[in-house]
KOLDOKE-360091 format. One record per residue (C-alpha): residue in three letters; x negated, y, z negated. Coordinates in steps of 0.5 Angstrom, whole numbers, plus 500, padded with zeros to 3 digits. Example, Ala and Ser with C-alpha at 12.3 -4.5 7.8 and 13.67 -1.06 7.14 Angstrom:
REM residues 2
ala475491484/ser473498486/
This chain:
REM residues 1240
met315279583/leu309275584/phe304280581/asn309280575/arg309272574/leu301272575/ser298275568/gly292279568/ser287272566/glu292268570/ile292271577/asp292265582/leu288268589/lys290262593/gln297263591/ile297270594/leu293268600/asp298263601/gln304268601/ile300273606/arg298267610/met305265611/leu307272613/ala302272618/asp304266621/gln311269622/ile309275625/his304272629/gln309268633/leu313274635/leu312278641/glu317283639/val315289635/ser321291632/glu322283629/ile315284627/leu316290623/lys323288620/ile320281617/ile314286614/val318291610/ser323285608/glu317281605/val313287602/arg320289598/lys321282596/thr314281593/leu313288590/glu320288587/ser320295590/asp326299591/arg325301598/ala319299603/ile319302610/ile314303616/tyr313310618/arg311311625/phe308317628/leu310320634/pro307324640/asp310331638/gly307331631/asp314328628/gly315321625/val320317624/ile322311620/ala321305624/glu324300620/glu326299613/ser328294607/val332298601/ser335295595/his343296594/gly344303591/trp339307594/lys340311600/pro338308607/ile333312611/leu332308617/gly331312624/gln330319620/leu326324624/ile321327618/tyr316333619/asp313335613/pro307340614/cys305339607/phe304332608/asn300333615/ala296338612/thr294334606/trp295327607/val294325614/glu286326614/gln285321608/tyr290316612/gln285317618/asp279315614/gly283309611/cys285312604/val290309600/gly296314597/val298312590/ile303316586/glu305313580/asp310319578/ile312325582/his313329576/thr306328573/thr302328579/thr300335582/leu304335589/asp305341594/pro312344592/cys315342599/tyr312335599/lys315334592/lys322336595/leu321332600/leu320326596/thr326328591/asp331328597/leu329321599/gln330319592/ile323317591/arg320317584/ala313313585/asn310311592/leu304307595/val302308602/val297304606/pro295307613/ile296302619/leu290303624/val290300631/asn285300636/asn290302642/gln293308640/lys299306645/ile304301642/asp310299645/gly310305650/val309310645/ser303314643/ser301317636/thr299324635/tyr293322631/pro287317634/his288310631/leu293312626/trp299308628/gly303309622/leu304308615/leu306302611/ile310305604/ala313302598/his318306594/gln320306587/cys326310586/ser329308579/gly323310575/ser315311575/arg311306576/gln303304575/trp301300582/ser296295580/ser289294584/leu292287586/glu298290589/ile294296593/glu290290596/tyr296286597/leu299292601/gln292293605/leu292286607/ile299286610/ala297292614/ala291289617/glu295283619/leu301288622/arg295291626/ile293285629/ala300283630/leu301289634/gly295289638/glu297282640/ala304284642/glu301290646/arg296285650/his302280651/lys306286654/gly300288658/arg299281661/ala306281663/thr306288667/ser300287670/cys300279672/glu306275675/lys310271670/leu309264669/thr315259673/pro319255669/gln315249671/leu309252668/asn313253661/gln315246661/asn307244663/leu306249657/lys311245652/asn307238655/leu301241653/thr303243646/ile305236645/gln298234645/pro296233638/lys294239634/leu293244640/lys296251639/leu301254644/arg297261643/ser291258645/ile293254651/lys297260654/arg291264653/thr287259656/leu291258662/tyr292265663/lys284266664/asn284260668/phe289262673/arg288270672/glu284270678/ser287265683/ile294269684/ile294272691/thr299275695/arg301275702/thr307278706/ala313273708/leu320275709/pro325271704/lys329266708/asn335262708/ile335255706/ser339250711/val341243711/ala335242716/asp330245712/met332241706/ile332234710/ala325236713/phe322238706/asp325231703/arg321227708/leu314231706/gln309227702/thr307233698/pro312236692/val317241694/trp322244689/ile327250689/tyr328253682/asp334258680/ile331263676/gln337266674/asn341260672/leu334257669/gln335250672/met332246678/trp336247684/trp333242689/ala327238689/asn324233694/gln323225693/ser315227692/ala316232687/leu320227682/his314223680/ile310230678/trp316232674/asn317225671/ala324224673/gln327218675/ser332221680/arg334228683/glu340228679/glu336227673/leu332233675/leu337237677/asn341236670/arg335237666/asn335243661/phe330249662/ser334254657/asp329253652/val324257656/ser321264652/gln324271653/ser317273655/thr317267661/his324269663/thr322276664/arg316274668/met320270672/gln325276674/ser319280676/tyr317274681/leu324275684/gln322283685/glu316281689/phe320276693/gln324281695/gln318285698/gly316279702/lys311277698/thr308270696/ile304267690/thr299262689/glu297259683/asn294252680/trp298248675/thr297242671/phe302236671/tyr302230666/pro306225670/glu306218666/gly301222661/lys296223666/pro294230667/ile293232675/ser292239678/leu296242684/arg295248688/cys302251688/leu305256693/phe311260691/ser316264695/gly323267695/ile329263699/gln336265699/ile341260696/glu349260695/gln352267695/gly345270697/arg342269691/met334269691/ala331263688/met324260688/leu321255693/val315252690/glu310248695/ala305244692/thr299242696/thr297234695/glu290235698/val287239691/ile290234686/asn284232682/gln285227676/ile282227670/asp277222669/gln277217663/gly271219660/thr274226659/leu280223656/arg276219651/ser272225649/ile278229648/glu281223644/ala275223640/leu275231639/arg282230636/his281225631/thr274228628/thr273231622/ala268236625/met271242627/ile269244634/ser271251637/leu269254644/tyr269262644/thr268267650/met262272649/asp267277646/gly270272641/val276270644/pro278263642/leu278258649/met279251645/gln279249638/asn280241636/pro285240631/ala280240625/ala278247627/leu286249628/arg287246621/cys281250618/tyr283257621/arg289257624/asn290265625/thr287267618/leu283273620/his279277615/pro285282612/asn281288612/ser277287619/ser279292624/val275288630/glu278284635/asn273279635/ile276273632/phe269269632/leu266274628/ser272275623/his271268620/phe265270617/val265273610/asp258276611/lys259280617/ser251280618/val251272619/gly256273625/glu251279628/gln245274627/ala249268630/met251273636/lys244275637/ala242268637/val247266642/asn245272647/phe238270646/gly240262648/glu238260641/val241255637/leu243257630/ser244252624/ile246256618/glu250255612/ala255261611/gln262262608/val268263612/phe275265611/thr280259612/thr287257611/glu284254604/gly281261602/ile273262603/gln270256604/ser262254605/his261251612/glu255248615/met255251622/asp251249629/ile252255634/arg249255641/cys251258648/thr253254653/arg257254660/asp264254661/pro265248666/val272251669/thr269258670/gly262258669/asn261263665/ser257263658/ile261261652/ile260260645/leu260253642/val261252635/asn260245631/glu261246624/lys263242617/asn266244611/ile260243605/thr264247600/lys265240595/gln258238596/gln255246594/ala260246588/ala257239586/leu250242587/gln252248583/glu255244578/arg249239577/gln244246577/leu249249572/ala248242568/glu241242568/ser240249566/glu245248560/leu240242558/arg234246559/trp237252555/arg239247549/glu232244549/ala229251549/leu234253543/leu233246539/arg225247540/ser226255538/met230252532/thr225247530/glu219251531/thr221256526/ser224251521/leu221249514/leu223242516/gly218237519/phe221234525/phe218227528/val221223533/val218216535/asp219211541/asn219204537/arg218201544/thr212204546/asp210208540/glu209214544/ile211221540/leu217224543/tyr217230539/phe214234533/asn214241531/his208244527/arg211244520/phe211236521/cys203237522/glu203242516/ile206237511/trp202231513/gly195236513/ile194234521/glu194240524/his187238527/leu191233531/glu196237534/ala193239540/gln192232542/met199230540/arg202235544/leu198233550/gly200226549/ala193223548/leu195220541/lys201215539/asn204214532/asn199209530/asp193214532/ile195219526/ile197214521/pro190213518/asp190221517/cys197221513/ile196215509/pro191218504/leu196224502/ile201218499/ala200217492/asp203210492/val202207498/pro205200497/ala211203495/phe211207501/ala210201506/glu216198502/ser220204503/cys219204511/lys221196512/pro229198512/leu228203517/gln225198522/ser232194522/glu236195528/glu242194524/asn241199520/arg245205523/cys245209517/met241216515/ile236214509/glu234219504/asp228218500/glu222222496/ile215221497/ser210223492/phe203226494/val197226491/asp196233491/gly203233486/arg207235492/thr214231493/ile217230500/arg224229501/arg225224508/phe231223512/ser231218517/ser236215523/gln236211529/ile236214536/arg240210541/asp241211549/thr247212553/gln248204553/asp247204545/gln241201545/tyr236202539/phe229205542/gly227210537/arg227214530/leu228221528/tyr224223521/ile226230518/phe221232512/glu222237507/asp217239502/ile222240495/thr216241491/pro218248489/arg225246487/lys223240483/gln219246479/ile225250478/glu229244476/ala224243470/ala224250469/leu232250468/lys231244463/thr227248459/ser232254460/glu237250457/glu234248451/arg232255450/trp240257451/gln242252446/phe237255441/ala240262443/leu248260442/glu246257435/gly243264433/asn250267436/gly254263430/asp257258435/gly256251435/val253247441/trp256240443/asp254235448/leu258229450/asn255223454/ala262220457/glu259213459/thr257212451/asn262217448/gln257219444/val257226442/phe251231440/phe253236435/ser249242433/arg247244426/arg252250427/cys258245429/lys257242422/glu256248418/ile262251420/leu266245417/gly262245411/phe258239412/ala250238412/glu247236418/his246228415/glu254228412/ile257227419/gly256223425/asn255224432/ser261220435/leu267222439/ser272219434/glu269223428/trp271229431/leu278226433/glu280224426/arg279231424/val283235429/tyr290237426/leu295232428/asp300237431/asp294240435/lys292233438/ala297232444/arg295239446/val287238446/tyr288232450/glu292235455/glu287240456/ile281236456/ser285231461/lys286237466/his279239466/leu276231467/cys281231473/gly278237476/glu285241475/thr281247471/gln274250472/gln273250464/tyr276246458/val278251453/ser282250447/glu284253440/tyr286248435/arg285247427/ile280242425/glu279239418/cys273242413/lys269238408/asp274241402/gly280239406/thr282246408/tyr283247416/lys279252420/trp281255427/ile276253432/leu275256440/asp273250443/arg270251450/gly266246455/gln264244462/ile262238466/ser255238468/ser254232472/arg258227475/ala257220478/glu257218485/asp264216484/gly266223482/leu267220474/pro264225469/leu257223466/arg256229461/met260235458/leu257241455/gly261246450/thr261250444/his265251438/thr267258435/asp270259429/ile276264430/thr280263423/glu279270421/arg282272428/lys288268427/arg289271421/ile289278424/glu293276430/glu299273425/ala299279421/leu300283427/arg305279430/glu309280423/ser308287424/glu310287431/gln317283429/arg319288424/tyr318294429/arg322290434/ser327289430/val328296429/ile327298436/thr333292438/val338295433/met337303436/ala342306440/glu337309444/gly334306450/ile326304449/val322302455/leu314301455/gln310302461/glu303300463/ser298305466/asp301303473/gly308304471/arg310297471/ile315296465/thr313291460/ala318291455/cys325294453/asn330294448/glu337291449/ser340299449/ala335300455/ala338295459/arg345296457/ile345304459/leu342302465/gly346297467/leu341291468/thr338285464/ala332285461/asp329280466/gln331285472/met327291469/met321287468/gly316289473/arg319295476/thr316302476/cys319309476/ile318309484/asp322303485/pro327304491/arg332301487/trp333306482/gln338311485/ala337317481/ile339325481/his338331478/glu344335475/asp345339481/gly346332485/thr339332489/ser335326489/phe330325483/pro324323486/gly320317482/glu314321482/thr317326478/his320321473/pro317323466/ala314317465/ile310318471/val308325469/thr306323462/leu301317465/arg298322470/thr297328466/gly297325459/gln302330456/pro309328453/gln315330456/phe322332453/asn329332454/val329331462/ile336330464/met337325470/gly343321473/val342314474/his347310479/lys348303476/pro349297480/asp356297479/gly356304482/ser358308476/leu354314474/thr350314467/trp347321465/val341320460/ser336325457/ile329322457/asn323323453/ser316320454/gln310319449/pro303317452/leu299311449/phe291312448/glu286308446/ser281310442/asp276315445/glu280315452/ser283321455/lys287317460/pro293314457/tyr293306458/gly301306457/val307310456/val313309451/val320312454/ser326313450/phe333316453/thr340317450/asp346316454/ile349323455/thr354321460/ile360323455/arg357330454/lys356331461/leu362329464/ala366334459/gln361339461/ile362337468/ala370338467/leu369344463/gln365347469/gln371344474/gln376348469/thr372354469/glu371354477/arg379352478/glu381358473/arg376363477/met379360484/val386361482/phe384368479/ala381370485/ile387368489/ala391372485/gln387378485/his387378492/ile394377493/his395383488/glu390387492/ser392385499/leu399386502/asp397382509/leu400375508/asp396372514/glu390374510/ile392371504/leu394365506/asn388364510/thr384365504/thr388360500/val387354505/ala380356506/glu378356498/val382350496/arg379346502/asp372348500/phe374347492/leu377340493/gln372338499/thr377335503/asp378335510/arg384339512/val389344508/ile395347511/ile401351509/tyr407348513/arg413353513/phe420351514/lys425354519/gln433355518/asp434348521/trp429345516/ser424343522/gly417347521/val411349523/val404350521/val402357520/thr395357517/glu390351517/ser383350514/val380344518/ala373341517/ser369340523/gly370333527/trp378333525/gln384335529/ser386342529/ile394342528/leu395350527/asn401352530/met404345531/glu411344530/ile413338526/thr420336525/asp421330519/asn428327519/tyr428326512/phe427334511/val433335516/lys438330512/thr436332505/arg435339506/gly428339502/gln432337496/ser426333493/tyr421339494/gln426344491/glu426341485/ser419343484/thr417335485/leu410334488/gln408328493/val401324491/thr399319497/pro392316496/asp393312502/ile399312507/tyr398305508/thr400303501/ala405308499/gly411305502/leu412310508/ser417309513/pro413306520/cys415313524/his412317518/val406313518/glu405314526/leu406321525/leu401321520/glu396317524/lys397322530/leu395327525/gln389323523/val391323515/arg389318511/ala391321504/lys395327502/leu397331496/val403336498/val406341493/pro412346495/ile412353495/leu418356492/glu421363493/gly426363487/asp430357488/arg429357496/leu424352499/trp420357503/gly414351505/leu409346503/leu402347501/val398340503/ala391337502/his390332508/his384327507/cys382324513/ser376320513/ala378315508/pro383314502/arg383318496/gln385318489/trp388325487/gln386327480/pro391330476/trp387337475/glu387337483/ser395337483/glu395342477/leu391346481/leu395346488/gln401347483/gln398354480/leu396356487/ala403354490/thr406359485/gln401365487/val402364494/ala410364493/ile409371489/ala404373495/ile410371500/gln415375496/gln411381496/ser409381503/glu417380505/ile418386501/tyr412390504/gln415388511/gln422391509/leu419397507/gln415397514/arg421396518/ala424402514/asn418407515/gln418405522/gln426407523/leu424413520/glu418414524/asn422413531/met428418528/val422423528/met418421534/val424419539/asp429424543/glu436422541/leu439424547/thr434420552/gln431415547/ile424417550/ala418420546/asn420427544/arg416434543/arg413432537/cys411425539/phe408428545/asp403433541/asn401427537/lys399423543/leu396429547/asn391431541/ser389423540/val388422547/trp384429548/gln379427543/tyr378420545/leu377422552/leu372428550/arg368423547/glu368418553/gln368424558/gly374421562/phe379424566/ile386426563/ser392428568/leu398432565/leu405432569/leu410437567/cys417436571/asp423441571/ile430439574/asp431444580/tyr437448579/phe440444572/lys443450570/gln448450576/tyr449443575/asn451444568/asp456449570/thr458445576/tyr459438573/gly459440565/his455439559/ala457432558/thr455430565/gly449434564/asp447429558/asp448423563/cys444426568/leu438427563/arg439420561/phe438417568/ile432421569/ala429419563/gln430412565/ala427413572/phe421416569/lys420410565/gln421405571/ser415410575/val410410569/lys408403568/arg402403564/ser403402556/arg397407555/asp401412559/leu407417555/val413420558/ala416425553/arg422430554/tyr419437553/gly425441552/gly432442555/glu431440563/glu423439562/phe419432562/val412431561/val407425563/ile401424560/leu396419564/pro389418560/asn383416565/thr387418571/ala384423576/ser388427580/asp389422586/gly392417581/ala396423578/phe399425585/tyr401418586/val405417580/ala408424582/gln410421588/glu413415585/ile417419580/his420423587/lys422416590/ala425414584/leu430420583/glu431420590/gln434413589/leu438415584/asn442420588/ile445424583/pro450428587/his448436586/ala453440590/ala450447587/ser443445589/ala439449594/val434444596/lys438437597/his445435595/his442431590/val438432583/thr431433585/leu425435581/ser419440581/ile412437578/gly406441576/ile400437576/ala393438572/thr387434571/val381435567/ile375432564/pro375435556/thr370439554/pro368442547/asn370449549/met377447552/val383445548/pro389441550/leu393447551/asp389449557/leu391443560/ile399444559/glu398452561/ala394449568/ala400444569/asp405450568/gln402454573/ala402448578/leu409447576/tyr410455578/gln407454584/ala411448586/lys417452585/ala415457589/asn413452595/gly421451595/arg422446589/asn422438590/cys415437591/ser408437587/cys402441586/ile396440583/asn391444579/arg384442578/leu381445572/ser373446572/
């Protein structure tokens, strides 16, 4: 993106303007609105790198349409969509009519009307930039807009995300909208001309091409000029089209005037006479007839077609055309009429009258040639600002560059940056005045400065007033002038700055021209130093020269001859160096003088600069300093230190009296030579002393410091602290003088030696201690430790030095496994509070990954009279073995607790599923493994996972059936021998590939398998799976699983015994609750069920229905068929009841003898009646013969139905009695039917 490539400080406005200019050239060469819009959206999207660029055009009915679009791949195209949004019209249209720009950086963070936000969301828009397209002519391309002057909108869409539109991007889109407005206006004017005027002929088009061949002439300008010249010369007259004959062509060929026939439809010359060949630059008629005219523009061809329509109406057209035979322009008046050629097609007959041919004179041609090659820009405009003519220089300057934000059509005025200048020019032109002015204008090179001569003159063609502009580009001259003015301003600023600096300086400045003896510059301080303030005013006026002020300066100089001698080197032209010297004044002042040559740009010596500084106060300070040094020496002597002063040039050393006293000598008993001192330095210390002195002399140290032994008068040695420093150096950097002191440190050395011996003894004791000992400074850094400390922590002494307790490399934990922050370390606590800490337990991870447990004590170290410790001594003992034993004991206790808890649960519960679920959950939590399962074998030695506890993130395999061929072959023989299987890693355990593949599918990496034996029978397996990584199973873990497997086996055995008992009890219960004959519920079961349902529906307030059924004439059935057949009949009827009553919560029971009863909970009377009808149908389908029945020839039933919602004052017996009453009613109604008794 152009605006991304040009960062903020590097924006090249010329590059942006060039790009806009190139786009403007493209669109202004087009006359079709659709082509203009297509180029605009393509260039905008590419330049802004947006996801979509569109042109939204307003329609007369208030709607809008996407007139053109350029969209990136992946985003929804919306070209041609009609869009109407009342929120948009109400909020934005008025702002766009005022020329405002719409900017939305993110629809989710910008306050928008919900309907407008929904529209943007539907169009996949996240951010957009909207610029209005304002036009003067509301109707473009035959379509008008609802809103005055607001033709449409130029919009950039960002669909992929939010976007912050820069001010440069906004201005760019505004410029493009302005160019589009101009292009739309030109296209509409062209279309208007095409419809109101007759079209130019192909010959005129050729003339236009010839015109454009002329150097630097512009096609659009020529078309405009021709149109204006011939607009009023077009006339029409009525004449019917005629057919062409051979005789006509022979007659035309004999004429001396040019005549030709042009085939408009086929775009070719059909015929021409001999006179026409000359003006068409053709050698023969055949050449002219074969000439290619197909390159005429579409607009010209359309205009030609309109000519044919007028010819059909019998009209003729007269125009003036200009031709260039042999390169010379001539003007012809041409008469156009229609003529019939082959197959009745219409062509255009052109007759040119030679009597109006005018040849352009040679003077005019020379003037045109001069205009072509001059660098001055000459332009002619109509009074409305329409260009009539521009010479090549003007065309190169302006082309079609207009003010980007201008809304006027006056091309002349649009050139001016300052619109008031254009208005001033128009006033001068209207008053007939000549305006000569320098102004800034918009050009193809950007904004330039032009010197312009603007006046009003007459058009020699039309006689109308026109504007003549003669201008010259003076941008470079103005830039040079501004640069010179800037340099002069800079020079004046520097001169003022220099003067300000020198006038306030304590230095005196004096500049003299040796050639003229003139004083070029001086400041007030110069006059003060030389005591010539009384001459300052005349000097500033230039009334005095250098030699005029010398008599007033000489009396101040203490040594005039020496001063005169010092001035001689200053006058030498060869002396280019700055010279520094001092001048002594008679009043006791000392003046330092600097002088240097002044040379011009040709390096010619013409004067000197003198700078004077009064250094009298500094000289006084130096004298006072010397006195102070002497006093300092006396002060050192009084402090007990000896003073020495070395002259490096002579190797002479001055030793003070105290220096000699320290060694036991009187002042006269030892010499002041360097060798005297060197001979007394202890032999073993000399090399070190020489090295320290050499370092200081070479500048490697700021001060010389050395401790050494030196021989005394009595032959013994004393320790001396020798300190010194170079006080002065020569110009070449070599030392000249060195001062220093001697301090007797013999007693201090004795004390240090005793302390060192004591420290050594303590260090020996600490070294052999088993405890770790660490010494830490007040900032927590470790400065010392013994070997035990390094061994316990798994580090070397060097690795521990400099560490602090809060160093992130320490990985310490509490006893509960949580992190041990460095801020709570006992040493840090002691340093912070000054209080000792005892028996603090900490786990430390060594670099090798092992964990060491230590017990820590810390003791503060105090300076005398200090409340805050300067350090801390930390001692710690390795308690890892004790801690591991303690952890093992805790784990053993926890294992026993878990085994006891599971065993207790087994004794308290007979629910095998609950016991197994509890077991796997407890084991997985205790072992901290990923999955624990119980796998049960089937009789064919395949098996299924009956219980599982699995960690989050791992695959559940509950109820998965798993068949291991090894189990099937061996029938679990290895596990029946109580063998457990430990697999730390399935990839290193030597398992078969198929077994490994099975375990991989189950996400198993390590496993521990213990058999569950029920007596001698292998019931299943208790399995622990570790899925995340390999795992080394500990012996106690195997032992724990074996103990739990034993308990699980006990639980299984108890559960099986319990299940057998349950089955036996169920059989007994069935015997008590089931009718033996019919195998449906008996009377006892019915009573229990009715009572429980009654209580439930009493609480829930639901319906209960009861069906009481009696077999019709069953006694007669037994008498007829026998009791055995009667029992079979009862069994068949019981099965029919079971088929008809299908809900599990309903109950069918034998009430007694041939009576049956049905309980229907939550069933109203309609539902109960439906069930009764189903029972009747089932019995009818059985079709059990009953010859003795008075109702039917087969067995039938009578059913009594009672329905009620139980209430507290009712009992179940009330429902039975109601059903019995309904049964009685059914029998009374003729049997084989059902009756309902609804209780209230």
